[in-house]
C-alpha positions as CSV (number, residue, x, y, z in Angstrom):
1,X,-15.9,43.1,-50.7
2,X,-13.5,40.3,-51.2
3,X,-10.2,41.8,-50.1
4,X,-10.2,44.3,-53.0
5,X,-11.6,47.1,-50.9
6,X,-10.8,50.5,-52.3
7,X,-10.7,53.7,-50.2
8,X,-11.2,57.2,-51.5
9,X,-8.5,59.5,-50.2
10,X,-9.3,63.2,-50.1
11,X,-6.4,65.7,-49.8
12,X,-7.2,69.1,-48.6
13,X,-4.8,72.1,-49.3
14,X,-2.5,72.8,-46.4
15,X,-3.0,76.2,-44.8
16,X,-0.6,77.0,-42.1
17,X,-2.2,79.1,-39.4
18,X,-0.5,82.0,-37.8
19,X,1.2,80.9,-34.5
20,X,-0.8,83.3,-32.3
21,X,-4.2,82.4,-33.8
22,X,-6.1,79.6,-32.2
23,X,-8.5,77.5,-34.2
24,X,-11.4,79.6,-35.3
25,X,-10.7,82.6,-33.1
26,X,-9.6,86.0,-34.2
27,X,-7.1,87.4,-31.6
28,X,-8.9,90.8,-31.5
29,X,-12.2,89.1,-30.8
30,X,-10.6,87.0,-28.0
31,X,-9.1,90.2,-26.4
32,X,-12.4,92.0,-26.6
33,X,-14.3,89.1,-25.1
34,X,-11.8,88.9,-22.2
35,X,-12.3,92.6,-21.5
36,X,-16.1,92.1,-21.5
37,X,-16.0,89.0,-19.3
38,X,-13.5,90.7,-16.9
39,X,-15.7,93.8,-16.6
40,X,-18.8,91.8,-16.0
41,X,-17.1,89.6,-13.5
42,X,-15.7,92.4,-11.4
43,X,-18.9,94.4,-11.6
44,X,-21.0,91.5,-10.4
45,X,-18.5,90.6,-7.7
46,X,-18.6,94.2,-6.4
47,X,-22.4,94.1,-6.5
48,X,-22.8,90.8,-4.7
49,X,-20.3,91.8,-2.0
50,X,-22.2,95.0,-1.4
51,X,-25.6,93.3,-1.2
52,X,-24.2,90.5,1.0
53,X,-22.6,92.8,3.4
54,X,-25.4,95.3,3.4
55,X,-28.5,93.1,3.6
56,X,-27.3,89.7,5.0
57,X,-24.9,91.2,7.6
58,X,-27.3,94.2,8.1
59,X,-24.6,96.9,7.6
60,X,-26.7,99.0,5.2
61,X,-29.1,100.1,7.9
62,X,-28.8,100.5,11.6
63,X,-31.2,98.6,13.8
64,X,-30.0,99.4,17.3
65,X,-26.3,99.2,16.2
66,X,-23.9,102.0,16.4
67,X,-24.2,104.2,13.3
68,X,-20.5,104.0,12.7
69,X,-20.9,100.5,11.2
70,X,-23.3,101.8,8.6
71,X,-21.1,104.8,7.9
72,X,-18.0,102.6,7.5
73,X,-20.0,100.3,5.2
74,X,-21.1,103.1,2.9
75,X,-17.6,104.6,2.9
76,X,-16.1,101.2,2.0
77,X,-18.6,100.7,-0.8
78,X,-17.9,104.2,-2.2
79,X,-14.1,103.6,-2.1
80,X,-14.5,100.2,-3.7
81,X,-16.8,101.6,-6.4
82,X,-14.2,104.3,-7.2
83,X,-11.6,101.6,-7.5
84,X,-13.8,99.5,-9.7
85,X,-14.5,102.5,-12.0
86,X,-10.7,103.2,-12.2
87,X,-10.1,99.5,-13.1
88,X,-12.8,99.5,-15.8
89,X,-11.5,102.9,-17.2
90,X,-8.0,101.6,-17.4
91,X,-9.1,98.3,-18.9
92,X,-11.1,99.9,-21.7
93,X,-8.7,102.8,-22.3
94,X,-5.7,100.5,-22.8
95,X,-4.9,99.8,-26.5
96,X,-3.8,96.3,-27.2
97,X,-0.9,95.6,-29.5
């Protein structure tokens, strides 16, 4: 066009978003997903630590080693499992404001 270009301007209604709501996310959904991801992360971390220590470092069974290493490994895994269950219970029991 010869300098007489015309542009179409579209004005959308202004909707102020609440200050604690990010774009497209409901705050309750975000809190729930954080709980789910935290639970999965800690559970998988506990599982990988147990498998690594038990199989790779051969602490889950005794092959000519003193049995105390195996007993300490299983005692440590039991204590850490109880701590993980306590964390998960407190995480899911907690009511968010």
